[in-house]
C-alpha positions as CSV (number, residue, x, y, z in Angstrom):
1,M,-11.1,35.0,36.8
2,G,-10.2,32.2,34.8
3,W,-13.7,31.0,34.6
4,L,-14.7,34.4,33.4
5,R,-12.3,34.7,30.4
6,S,-13.4,31.3,29.4
7,L,-16.8,33.0,28.9
8,F,-15.4,35.3,26.5
9,E,-12.9,33.1,24.5
10,P,-14.0,31.8,21.3
11,K,-15.2,28.2,21.2
12,P,-13.7,25.5,19.4
13,K,-16.0,24.5,16.0
14,I,-17.5,21.1,16.3
15,K,-17.5,19.6,12.9
16,P,-21.0,17.9,12.3
17,S,-21.1,14.2,12.0
18,N,-22.3,14.3,8.4
19,M,-19.8,16.7,7.2
20,M,-16.9,15.2,5.6
21,A,-12.9,17.0,5.7
22,P,-11.6,17.2,2.4
23,P,-8.6,15.8,2.1
24,R,-5.8,18.8,2.1
25,I,-3.3,19.6,-0.1
26,I,0.2,20.6,1.3
27,N,2.6,22.2,-1.3
28,E,5.7,22.9,0.4
29,D,9.3,22.7,-0.2
30,G,9.0,20.7,-3.4
31,W,6.9,18.1,-1.9
32,T,3.2,18.2,-2.4
33,M,1.1,15.9,0.2
34,I,-2.5,15.0,0.2
35,Q,-3.4,14.4,3.4
36,C,-6.9,12.7,4.9
37,D,-8.3,11.8,8.0
38,D,-11.8,10.8,6.9
39,E,-12.2,7.6,4.9
40,N,-15.3,9.1,3.1
41,A,-14.2,12.5,2.1
42,F,-11.1,10.3,1.0
43,N,-12.7,7.8,-1.1
44,E,-14.8,10.1,-2.7
45,W,-11.7,12.5,-3.8
46,L,-10.6,8.9,-5.2
47,D,-13.6,8.5,-6.6
48,K,-13.0,11.4,-9.2
49,D,-10.4,9.6,-11.4
50,T,-10.6,5.7,-12.3
51,E,-7.1,5.7,-13.3
52,G,-4.6,6.5,-10.3
53,L,-5.0,9.4,-8.0
54,P,-6.7,12.7,-9.3
55,F,-4.5,15.9,-9.6
56,R,-6.4,18.7,-8.1
57,L,-6.0,22.5,-8.8
58,G,-2.5,23.8,-7.7
59,E,-0.8,20.4,-7.8
60,E,1.6,19.8,-10.3
61,P,2.8,16.5,-12.2
62,S,4.6,14.0,-10.7
63,L,6.1,11.1,-11.7
64,G,4.6,8.7,-9.4
65,S,2.0,8.7,-6.4
66,H,3.0,7.5,-2.9
67,L,-0.1,6.5,-0.7
68,L,0.6,5.8,2.9
69,I,-2.5,4.0,4.5
70,E,-2.7,3.6,8.3
71,L,-5.0,0.8,9.2
72,F,-6.2,0.9,13.2
73,G,-8.3,-1.5,15.1
74,C,-7.8,-4.1,12.5
75,N,-8.7,-7.7,13.2
76,G,-5.2,-9.0,15.0
77,R,-5.5,-12.6,13.5
78,T,-5.6,-11.1,9.8
79,L,-2.2,-9.8,10.4
80,E,0.0,-12.4,12.3
81,K,0.9,-14.9,9.4
82,D,3.1,-13.9,6.6
83,D,1.0,-16.2,4.0
84,T,-2.5,-14.1,5.5
85,V,-0.7,-10.8,4.8
86,G,0.9,-11.8,1.4
87,D,-1.9,-13.3,0.1
88,A,-4.2,-9.8,0.9
89,M,-1.3,-7.5,-0.3
90,V,-0.7,-9.8,-3.8
91,A,-4.3,-9.8,-4.3
92,A,-4.6,-5.9,-3.8
93,A,-1.9,-5.8,-6.3
94,A,-4.0,-8.0,-9.0
95,V,-7.0,-6.2,-8.1
96,S,-5.5,-2.9,-8.8
97,E,-4.3,-4.1,-11.9
98,A,-0.8,-3.5,-11.2
99,T,1.7,-6.0,-13.5
100,I,3.1,-8.3,-10.2
101,V,7.3,-8.9,-10.7
102,A,7.6,-10.2,-7.1
103,E,7.0,-10.7,-4.1
104,C,8.4,-11.4,-0.3
105,F,6.9,-11.6,3.3
106,K,8.7,-12.2,6.7
107,E,7.0,-13.4,9.8
108,F,8.3,-12.0,13.0
109,K,8.1,-14.0,16.3
110,P,6.6,-13.3,18.8
111,Y,4.6,-10.7,16.3
112,G,4.2,-9.1,13.1
113,V,4.8,-9.4,9.3
114,S,6.4,-7.1,6.9
115,G,6.7,-8.0,3.2
116,A,6.6,-6.1,-0.5
117,V,4.9,-7.1,-3.6
118,I,7.2,-5.6,-6.3
119,I,5.5,-4.5,-9.1
120,Q,6.1,-2.9,-12.5
121,E,4.7,0.2,-11.6
122,S,7.0,0.6,-8.5
123,H,6.0,-1.6,-5.0
124,Y,3.2,-2.4,-2.4
125,T,4.8,-2.4,1.1
126,I,3.4,-3.7,4.9
127,H,4.2,-3.9,8.4
128,T,1.8,-5.5,10.9
129,W,1.7,-5.1,14.5
130,P,-0.9,-7.7,14.8
131,E,-0.8,-7.1,19.3
132,H,-1.6,-3.6,18.4
133,G,-4.3,-4.1,15.6
134,Y,-2.3,-1.3,13.6
135,A,-0.7,-1.9,9.7
136,A,1.2,0.6,7.9
137,V,0.9,0.1,4.1
138,D,2.5,2.1,1.2
139,L,1.0,1.8,-2.4
140,F,3.8,3.4,-4.5
141,Y,2.7,3.5,-8.0
142,C,3.8,5.5,-11.6
143,G,1.9,5.7,-14.4
144,G,-2.0,6.2,-14.4
145,T,-3.5,2.2,-15.0
146,V,-2.8,1.4,-11.4
147,K,-6.8,1.4,-9.9
148,V,-5.5,2.3,-6.3
149,R,-8.8,2.2,-4.9
150,R,-9.7,-1.2,-5.6
151,A,-6.6,-2.1,-3.7
152,V,-8.0,0.0,-0.6
153,E,-11.2,-1.7,-0.7
154,L,-9.3,-5.0,-0.9
155,L,-7.3,-4.7,2.2
156,K,-10.5,-2.8,3.9
157,E,-11.9,-6.5,3.7
158,R,-9.4,-8.4,4.4
159,F,-7.7,-6.6,7.8
160,E,-11.2,-5.2,8.9
161,P,-9.8,-1.9,10.2
162,S,-12.3,0.2,12.5
163,R,-10.5,3.4,11.4
164,I,-8.2,4.5,8.6
165,K,-5.8,7.6,7.7
166,F,-4.4,8.7,4.3
167,L,-1.6,10.7,3.4
168,V,-0.4,10.9,-0.6
169,V,3.1,12.0,-1.5
170,R,3.5,13.2,-4.8
171,R,7.2,11.6,-6.0
172,G,9.2,13.2,-8.6
173,T,7.5,16.5,-8.9
174,K,7.7,18.4,-12.1
175,S,9.5,21.3,-11.1
176,E,12.0,19.2,-8.9
177,V,12.7,16.9,-11.7
178,E,13.6,19.6,-14.4
179,R,15.4,21.6,-11.7
């Protein structure tokens, strides 16, 4: 009977590969998050604002934006050494026109690098797992002068991921700060 029931159950919709899933905006308990698993859709969304991240209808103003980037399928060699990872992160900060204040990177044995670039506008951090071809990158910045799209493009060039996921968390939303 299970096969008969399966004939009448709704079939999952298959998204055509050429359709982009727009970023989802989630407003919950004073948090605003923008989540996107489609790199092209996220880039299109980013391109709507040349300075920082664009606010969409329904989002409240915030003091800063925290862009979390998951890089999968990276070239593991690019994630192994503190000088390679540090150079990429410093270059990402520079190309995004952030004001670099300090930097610190630490290579771990047998694998991985952790580090931060402190910028006047906040910070860029990274943690790598070269044995898995994975890097977790956080770009946290305040104000509208940082051109984060440029940082994302540079990191893609340097680490060569096969897949990327994005999550933006708006930090210091107006309603929470004024509460």
